[in-house]
C-alpha positions as CSV (number, residue, x, y, z in Angstrom):
1,M,-19.1,12.8,2.7
2,K,-18.2,8.6,2.5
3,N,-16.0,9.1,-0.5
4,A,-14.9,12.7,0.2
5,T,-13.2,10.6,3.2
6,L,-11.7,7.7,0.8
7,A,-10.0,10.0,-1.8
8,V,-9.2,12.7,0.5
9,T,-7.3,9.1,2.3
10,A,-5.9,8.1,-0.2
11,F,-5.0,11.3,-1.8
12,A,-2.8,11.4,2.1
13,L,-1.4,7.8,1.5
14,G,-0.4,8.8,-2.3
15,A,1.8,11.8,-1.0
16,L,3.1,10.0,2.3
17,A,4.2,7.0,-0.6
18,S,6.2,9.3,-2.9
19,G,8.0,11.4,-0.1
20,A,9.3,7.6,1.3
21,T,10.4,7.0,-2.6
22,F,12.3,10.1,-2.5
23,A,13.5,9.8,0.3
24,Q,15.1,6.5,-0.7
25,D,16.3,7.8,-3.8
26,K,17.8,10.3,-1.6
27,M,19.7,7.9,0.7
28,M,20.8,5.9,-2.5
29,M,22.1,8.9,-4.1
30,E,24.3,9.8,-0.7
31,K,25.4,5.7,-0.7
32,S,26.4,5.7,-4.2
33,M,28.7,9.2,-3.7
34,K,29.9,7.6,-0.4
35,E,31.4,4.4,-1.8
36,Q,32.9,6.4,-5.3
37,A,34.2,8.9,-2.8
38,T,36.3,5.5,-0.9
39,G,37.6,4.8,-5.1
40,K,37.0,1.6,-4.0
41,V,33.9,1.1,-6.7
42,E,33.2,3.2,-10.7
43,Q,30.2,3.5,-12.7
44,C,30.0,1.0,-15.3
45,Y,27.6,1.5,-18.0
46,G,25.0,-0.9,-19.8
47,I,25.2,-3.6,-17.4
48,A,22.3,-2.9,-15.4
49,M,19.1,-4.9,-15.6
50,A,15.7,-3.1,-16.1
51,G,14.9,-1.0,-12.3
52,K,18.2,-2.4,-10.8
53,N,20.5,0.9,-11.8
54,D,22.1,2.7,-9.7
55,C,21.8,6.5,-10.4
56,A,22.2,8.3,-13.8
57,A,19.5,6.3,-16.1
58,G,19.3,9.5,-19.0
59,P,16.4,11.3,-20.0
60,G,12.9,10.2,-18.4
61,T,14.0,8.8,-15.6
62,T,15.1,10.4,-12.2
63,C,17.9,8.2,-10.2
64,A,18.4,4.9,-9.0
65,G,16.1,1.9,-9.7
66,T,14.9,3.9,-13.2
67,S,16.0,2.2,-15.9
68,K,13.9,0.9,-18.4
69,V,15.3,-1.7,-20.4
70,D,18.2,-4.2,-19.6
71,Y,21.9,-3.2,-19.9
72,Q,20.4,0.7,-21.0
73,A,23.5,2.7,-22.0
74,N,22.4,5.5,-20.2
75,A,22.5,4.0,-16.9
76,F,25.1,2.7,-14.3
77,K,25.7,0.7,-11.6
78,L,28.8,0.2,-9.5
79,V,31.1,-2.1,-9.4
80,P,34.8,-3.1,-7.8
81,K,37.4,-0.5,-9.8
82,G,39.0,-1.7,-12.5
83,T,36.1,-5.0,-13.5
84,C,33.9,-2.6,-15.7
85,T,34.8,-3.3,-19.1
86,T,35.7,-6.8,-18.5
87,M,32.1,-7.5,-17.6
88,K,30.4,-8.7,-21.0
89,T,26.4,-8.1,-22.1
90,P,24.4,-9.8,-24.7
91,K,25.1,-5.7,-26.3
92,G,28.6,-5.6,-25.5
93,M,31.0,-5.0,-22.9
94,G,30.3,-2.4,-19.7
95,S,31.6,1.1,-20.2
96,L,33.4,4.0,-17.9
97,T,31.0,6.0,-20.2
98,P,27.2,6.8,-21.1
99,M,26.6,4.7,-24.6
100,K,24.5,5.7,-27.2
101,G,21.3,3.3,-27.4
């Protein structure tokens, strides 16, 4: 009986944690969309560190904070408008469009 109670408790806590993660992703996406709507920021691909992207991290990922490697080519970070293509990384310059690799 004790093991069953422990299993149910663990399952419930896991469900709550996944719900909180989903809510956080939704809030981050809404914030990202609002910032972009102001025209003061732009999406810059290939500059985010692993797990620090704002959204659009490509296949196998969901959204904000899901990039798997540093400077992932298809993951973007929001930056002040006009600065993206001047940002230098060990893999090259930032890009306004998703890159291959």
